[in-house]
C-alpha positions in Angstrom: -10.7 13.3 -10.3 -9.1 16.3 -8.6 -7.6 17.3 -5.0 -6.7 21.2 -4.3 -2.8 21.8 -4.3 -2.6 22.3 -0.2 -4.5 19.4 0.5 -3.6 17.1 3.3 -2.6 12.7 2.9 -5.4 11.2 5.0 -4.0 9.1 7.1 -6.4 6.2 8.8 -5.3 4.3 12.5 -5.6 0.2 11.5 -6.5 -1.4 14.0 -5.4 0.6 17.1 -4.4 -2.4 19.5 -1.4 -2.4 17.3 1.3 0.0 16.7 -0.1 2.2 14.5 -0.9 5.1 16.4 2.4 5.1 17.6 3.8 4.6 14.4 1.0 7.9 13.4 2.1 9.7 16.5 6.5 8.8 16.0 5.7 10.4 11.8 4.7 13.2 13.6 7.0 13.8 15.6 9.6 13.3 12.9 7.7 15.4 10.5 11.3 18.7 10.2 14.1 15.8 10.7 12.6 13.7 7.8 10.7 16.3 5.4 7.2 14.7 6.2 3.3 16.4 4.3 1.6 17.1 6.0 -1.6 14.3 7.2 -4.2 14.0 9.4 -5.1 11.3 11.4 -8.4 9.7 11.0 -8.5 7.3 14.5 -10.7 8.2 18.5 -8.6 11.3 20.3 -8.5 10.0 23.5 -6.8 6.7 22.3 -4.1 8.4 20.6 -3.6 10.6 23.4 -3.4 7.5 26.0 -1.2 6.0 23.7 1.4 8.7 23.7 0.6 9.3 27.9 1.7 5.4 27.6 4.6 6.3 25.5 6.3 9.0 27.2 6.0 10.8 24.9 4.7 14.8 24.7 2.7 16.1 21.8 -0.1 18.0 20.8 -3.0 16.7 19.4 -5.6 18.6 17.9 -8.8 17.8 16.6 -9.8 19.7 13.5 -10.4 19.1 9.8 -9.3 17.7 6.5 -8.9 21.4 4.9 -7.4 22.8 7.8 -4.9 20.1 8.5 -2.1 21.7 6.0 -2.3 25.1 8.7 -2.0 22.6 12.1 -0.1 20.5 10.3 3.8 22.4 11.9 2.6 23.1 15.7 0.4 20.4 17.1 -0.9 16.6 15.2 -3.9 17.4 13.4 -6.7 14.9 14.2 -10.1 14.6 12.3 -12.3 12.1 15.0 -13.7 9.5 13.8 -17.8 8.7 15.5 -17.2 5.9 16.6 -15.3 5.2 20.1 -11.9 2.2 20.5 -11.5 0.4 23.6 -8.1 0.8 24.6 -6.7 -2.9 24.7 -3.1 -2.7 24.4 -1.5 -6.2 22.1 -4.9 -7.5 22.0 -6.8 -6.9 19.2 -10.8 -6.5 19.9 -13.7 -6.5 17.3 -15.4 -3.3 19.4 -12.3 -1.5 17.5 -13.6 -3.3 13.5 -16.2 -0.2 13.3 -13.4 2.6 13.5 -11.6 1.1 11.7 -13.5 0.4 9.1 -15.5 3.7 9.4 -12.2 5.3 9.1 -11.2 4.0 5.7 -14.5 5.3 4.9 -13.7 8.3 5.5 -10.7 8.6 4.2 -12.0 7.4 0.7 -14.4 10.2 0.8 -12.1 12.7 1.5 -10.6 11.5 -1.2 -12.9 11.6 -3.6 -14.4 14.9 -2.3 -10.8 16.7 -2.7 -10.2 17.5 0.5 -7.0 14.3 0.5 -4.2 14.4 -2.2 -4.3 10.9 -1.1 -5.0 7.7 1.1 -2.2 6.4 3.2 -2.8 3.3 5.1 -2.8 2.1 8.5 -1.9 -2.1 9.4 -5.1 -3.4 10.2 -5.9 -6.9 11.0 -8.2 -9.4 10.2 -9.4 -11.1 12.5 -11.5 -9.0 14.8 -12.8 -7.4 11.2 -13.7 -11.0 10.6 -15.3 -11.9 14.4 -17.0 -8.1 13.1 -18.6 -9.4 10.5 -16.5 -7.4 7.6 -17.2 -9.5 4.0 -14.2 -8.5 2.8 -10.3 -10.6 1.7 -8.4 -8.2 3.4 -7.4 -4.1 3.2 -7.6 -3.6 -0.4 -10.3 -6.3 -1.8 -12.6 -3.4 1.0 -10.6 0.3 -0.8 -11.2 -1.3 -3.9 -14.6 -1.7 -3.5 -15.5 2.1 -1.5 -14.5 2.5 -5.1 -16.3 0.4 -7.3 -19.1 2.4 -5.4 -17.5 6.1 -6.1 -17.3 4.9 -9.1 -19.5 3.0 -10.9 -17.5 1.3 -12.0 -15.9 -2.2 -11.3 -11.9 -1.6 -10.0 -8.9 -4.4 -10.6 -6.5 -3.4 -7.7 -3.1 -4.9 -7.9 -0.1 -4.3 -4.6 3.2 -3.4 -5.5 6.5 -3.3 -3.8 8.1 -0.2 -3.7 11.2 0.9 -2.4 14.5 2.4 -3.5 16.5 0.2 -5.8 13.4 -1.9 -6.5 9.3 -2.6 -7.6 8.1 -5.7 -7.3 4.1 -7.0 -8.1 2.7 -10.0 -7.8 0.2 -11.4 -10.0 -1.3 -13.4 -7.2 -1.3 -13.0 -3.7 -2.5 -14.4 -1.0 -3.1 -18.1 -2.7 -1.4 -21.2 -0.8 1.6 -21.7 -3.1 -0.1 -25.7 -4.7 -2.9 -23.3 -5.7 -0.8 -20.7 -7.9 -0.4 -22.4 -11.2 -4.4 -23.2 -11.5 -4.5 -19.3 -10.4 -2.4 -17.9 -13.5 -3.8 -17.4 -16.9 -2.5 -15.5 -19.5 -5.3 -12.9 -19.3 -4.6 -13.0 -15.5 -0.7 -11.8 -16.1 -1.4 -9.4 -18.4 -3.9 -7.8 -16.2 -1.5 -6.3 -14.5 1.2 -5.9 -16.1 -0.5 -3.5 -17.9 -2.1 -1.6 -14.9 1.6 -1.1 -14.1 2.6 0.1 -16.8 -0.4 3.0 -16.7 0.6 3.8 -13.3 4.3 3.9 -13.4 3.4 6.4 -16.1 0.8 8.3 -15.0 1.6 8.5 -10.7 5.8 7.5 -11.2 6.2 9.6 -14.0 8.8 6.8 -16.2 7.5 7.9 -19.8 7.9 4.3 -20.8 8.3 1.9 -18.2 9.7 -1.1 -18.6 9.1 -4.9 -17.6 11.0 -8.0 -16.6 8.0 -10.9 -15.8 9.5 -13.8 -14.1 9.3 -17.0 -14.8 7.2 -19.4 -11.9 9.1 -22.4 -12.3 12.7 -23.0 -11.5 14.6 -21.8 -15.0 12.1 -20.6 -16.2 10.9 -23.8 -17.0 13.8 -24.7 -18.9 12.0 -25.1 -21.8 9.1 -26.6 -19.7 11.4 -29.0 -18.6 10.7 -28.4 -15.5 6.9 -27.3 -15.9 5.2 -26.7 -18.5 3.3 -23.1 -16.8 6.4 -20.7 -18.0 6.3 -21.8 -21.9 1.9 -21.7 -22.0 1.2 -19.6 -19.8 3.7 -16.6 -19.8 5.6 -16.6 -22.3 2.0 -16.3 -24.5 1.3 -13.0 -21.5 5.1 -11.3 -22.7 4.3 -11.6 -26.4 0.8 -9.6 -25.8 2.6 -7.2 -23.6 4.7 -6.7 -25.9 2.5 -6.5 -29.3 -0.2 -4.0 -27.2 3.8 -1.4 -27.3 5.2 -2.4 -23.3 8.1 -2.8 -23.6 8.3 -6.4 -21.8 10.6 -9.1 -21.5 10.6 -12.5 -19.8 9.1 -15.7 -18.2 12.8 -14.8 -16.9 14.0 -17.1 -14.4 13.8 -15.8 -10.8 17.3 -16.1 -8.8 18.8 -14.1 -11.3 16.4 -11.1 -11.9 17.0 -8.9 -8.7 21.1 -8.2 -8.7 21.8 -5.1 -8.9 22.5 -5.0 -12.9 19.9 -6.6 -13.2 17.4 -4.6 -11.2 18.5 -1.8 -13.8 17.5 -3.3 -16.2 13.9 -2.5 -15.6 11.6 0.1 -13.3 8.9 -2.6 -12.0 8.7 -6.7 -11.8 6.3 -8.7 -12.6 6.2 -12.0 -10.3 4.4 -14.3 -10.1 3.0 -15.5 -6.3 3.5 -13.5 -3.4 7.1 -14.2 -2.3 8.0 -14.6 -6.0 7.8 -10.6 -5.0 8.0 -10.1 -1.5 11.5 -11.7 -0.1 13.3 -9.3 -2.9 11.9 -6.0 -2.0 12.3 -7.2 1.9 15.2 -8.4 1.4 16.3 -5.0 0.1 15.3 -2.2 2.3 12.4 -3.8 5.1 12.3 -0.3 6.8 11.6 1.4 3.6 9.4 -0.5 1.1 5.9 0.7 0.7 2.6 -0.5 0.4 1.2 0.7 -3.1 -2.8 -0.3 -5.0 -2.3 0.8 -8.3 -5.8 0.6 -10.1 -8.0 2.8 -7.6 -8.8 5.7 -8.9 -6.9 7.5 -6.3 -3.0 6.8 -4.4 -2.9 4.7 -1.3 0.1 3.5 -0.3 0.6 1.6 3.4 3.5 0.5 4.9 4.8 -3.0 4.2 4.6 -4.5 8.0 1.8 -5.7 10.0 0.3 -4.6 13.3 2.7 -6.5 15.0 0.7 -6.5 18.4 3.4 -8.7 20.1 5.5 -5.0 20.4 2.7 -2.6 20.7 3.4 0.0 23.4 6.3 -0.4 23.6 7.9 2.8 22.3 10.0 0.4 19.5 8.4 0.0 16.9 10.4 1.6 13.5 8.2 4.6 11.7 10.1 4.2 9.0 8.0 2.6 6.2 4.5 4.6 7.5 7.2 7.9 6.9 7.9 6.3 3.9 4.6 5.9 2.1 3.5 9.6 3.5 6.8 11.0 1.2 5.2 8.3 -1.5 1.7 9.2 -1.3 2.4 12.9 -2.1 5.2 12.4 -4.7 2.7 10.2 -6.7 -0.7 12.7 -5.8 1.1 15.4 -7.2 3.0 13.5 -10.4 -1.0 12.7 -11.5 -2.2 15.3 -10.7 0.2 17.9 -13.1 0.6 14.9 -15.7 -3.5 16.2 -15.7 
């Protein structure tokens, strides 16, 4: 799949009751000072204009098409209107907005497959209002994988990466209770996640020989079996499979010694066994600059590493830093992949 070099990024609106609209506005206002690549926002223009007025922001919004967004971006925030209209329920998620929220995702993916967008960047969504409206997927990432599978006719395995200025982490298991993690870990699962990570570090991040550091599950990586059998029975064999297939992987390593500066210099991504093992160090090091990247998709997708923040929506205090980082990284990954083909 190729896109035109002049294609803008497709930015989805996310849940309109959250901070998505205002961080999109703030990112556009910062376009010159922070050298943000052109993007267009898939949203309800009336809702966006109302949010700008509420925030007291003087902004020019121009309805356009994906192909014209690049030419519009310097003078106005390009908006590709949705067929659905949003209810302006600031700070209070409403299932009535689910149709537009999902439409924005659908159209962003369709645009990137049509070559009209360089990548997909998503503002945060909330799961409950979508579930209440009948949404059948566990979350954003699973739905994107579903759309990709429909478009390509092949199964897609999405992998979450948290990418910051000084650290990239990838959890093997994600949104499951901690008590269920040991039973969910398999040699094959770890190998699949690591292989996808290594592939995309080469093709999209431009790293010729990716180095992976694999964390152990238990304290001290199990202490040779004294603190749990999983590290010797599951994690170590997975590392051996990776090494035998030509991937530079080491581990299992104790997670408490993997994230200091000297350790981070020795690898390009950390493969972690569960959600918080990966997300805590990434967000502790660079909360405002870390980006959620979905690996394994046939297109680039990034997102801020925070949620909808309903509690501060419309107060003018939401920071656009993570969205700005997501936009910049999406452009970089899309360009690197395009040049590699």
